[in-house]
C-alpha positions as CSV (number, residue, x, y, z in Angstrom):
1,Q,-0.2,-0.2,0.1
2,I,1.0,3.8,-0.6
3,H,2.6,5.2,2.7
4,L,2.4,9.4,2.7
5,A,4.7,11.3,5.1
6,E,4.6,14.9,5.4
7,S,7.3,16.8,6.6
8,G,8.5,20.7,6.9
9,G,6.1,21.7,9.0
10,G,7.0,24.0,12.1
11,L,7.0,27.5,13.3
12,G,6.4,30.7,10.9
13,Q,6.5,34.0,11.5
14,P,4.1,36.3,9.6
15,G,5.4,36.7,5.8
16,G,7.8,34.2,6.0
17,S,7.8,31.3,4.2
18,L,7.6,27.6,5.2
19,R,7.8,24.6,2.2
20,L,6.4,21.4,3.3
21,S,6.8,18.2,1.6
22,C,4.6,15.1,1.0
23,G,6.9,11.8,0.4
24,I,5.1,9.3,-1.3
25,S,6.6,5.2,-0.5
26,G,5.9,3.9,-3.8
27,I,6.6,3.9,-7.2
28,G,4.6,6.0,-10.1
29,A,3.4,9.7,-8.4
30,N,2.6,10.6,-11.7
31,F,-0.8,8.2,-11.7
32,Y,-2.3,10.2,-8.1
33,H,-3.7,13.1,-8.5
34,M,-2.5,15.0,-5.3
35,G,-3.8,17.4,-2.4
36,W,-2.9,19.2,0.6
37,Y,-5.5,20.2,3.0
38,R,-5.5,21.9,6.3
39,Q,-7.2,21.6,9.6
40,A,-7.2,24.3,12.6
41,P,-8.2,23.5,15.8
42,G,-12.3,23.6,16.4
43,N,-12.9,23.5,12.4
44,Q,-13.3,21.1,9.7
45,R,-10.5,20.0,7.5
46,E,-10.7,22.2,4.5
47,W,-8.5,21.6,1.0
48,V,-5.9,23.8,-0.2
49,A,-4.2,23.0,-2.9
50,I,-4.6,20.0,-5.9
51,I,-2.7,19.2,-8.6
52,T,-3.7,16.5,-11.0
53,R,-2.1,14.1,-12.6
54,T,-1.7,16.3,-15.6
55,N,-0.7,19.0,-13.7
56,V,-3.5,21.4,-13.2
57,T,-3.7,23.0,-10.3
58,I,-6.4,24.6,-8.1
59,Y,-6.1,26.8,-5.0
60,A,-8.3,27.7,-2.4
61,N,-8.9,31.2,-2.4
62,S,-7.6,32.0,1.0
63,V,-3.7,30.7,-0.3
64,K,-4.3,31.8,-3.6
65,G,-1.3,33.8,-4.6
66,R,0.7,32.8,-1.7
67,F,0.7,28.9,-1.8
68,T,2.1,26.6,-4.8
69,I,1.9,23.3,-4.8
70,A,4.2,20.9,-7.4
71,R,5.6,17.7,-8.4
72,A,9.0,16.0,-8.5
73,N,7.5,12.9,-10.5
74,A,10.8,11.1,-10.0
75,E,11.5,11.3,-6.3
76,N,7.9,11.0,-5.8
77,T,7.4,14.1,-3.8
78,V,4.9,17.1,-3.8
79,Y,5.1,20.1,-2.3
80,L,3.7,23.0,-0.8
81,Q,5.6,26.2,-1.1
82,M,4.0,28.4,1.7
83,N,4.7,32.4,1.2
84,D,3.4,35.2,2.9
85,L,2.3,33.2,6.0
86,Q,-0.3,34.6,8.1
87,P,-2.0,33.5,11.1
88,E,-5.1,31.7,10.1
89,D,-2.3,29.4,8.4
90,T,-2.0,28.1,11.5
91,A,-3.4,24.4,10.9
92,V,-2.1,20.5,11.0
93,Y,-1.5,20.2,7.3
94,Y,-2.4,16.8,5.4
95,C,-1.1,15.1,2.6
96,K,-3.8,13.4,0.2
97,A,-2.9,11.0,-2.6
98,K,-6.1,9.4,-5.2
99,H,-5.1,7.0,-7.6
100,S,-6.5,8.1,-10.7
101,T,-8.0,5.0,-12.4
102,T,-9.0,2.8,-8.6
103,G,-10.0,6.3,-6.8
104,S,-7.9,4.7,-3.8
105,E,-6.9,7.4,-1.2
106,Y,-4.3,7.8,1.0
107,W,-3.8,10.1,3.7
108,G,-0.9,10.9,5.9
109,Q,-0.4,11.7,9.3
110,G,-0.3,15.3,8.8
111,T,2.3,18.5,9.5
112,Q,2.0,20.8,12.4
113,V,2.3,24.6,10.9
114,T,2.1,27.0,13.4
115,V,2.2,31.0,12.5
116,S,2.9,33.5,15.3
117,S,0.5,36.3,16.0
């Protein structure tokens, strides 16, 4: 089974940057639609950014222009570059993979991002 592992979370300053990584333990990351989601305390989990296997990207309005999702298929890795961090970006960030053929979904365990106020 595919295993996802997020890394790169931590403490960021308002206006600062962090880069999250999602490693896929397997081969053929290009067969998966990938996404980043986040969940703040007391809130529902929300989608942040999605990149399809054909490299179509979409972003939540709250992060559009600040965050960038990208693939490194040879490394089986998906990144989320987070720029101009805001306190409201504080959340646990989760990586999700969805197989383009089977529809099977896989989630990482999450990585905490905290932006100081």
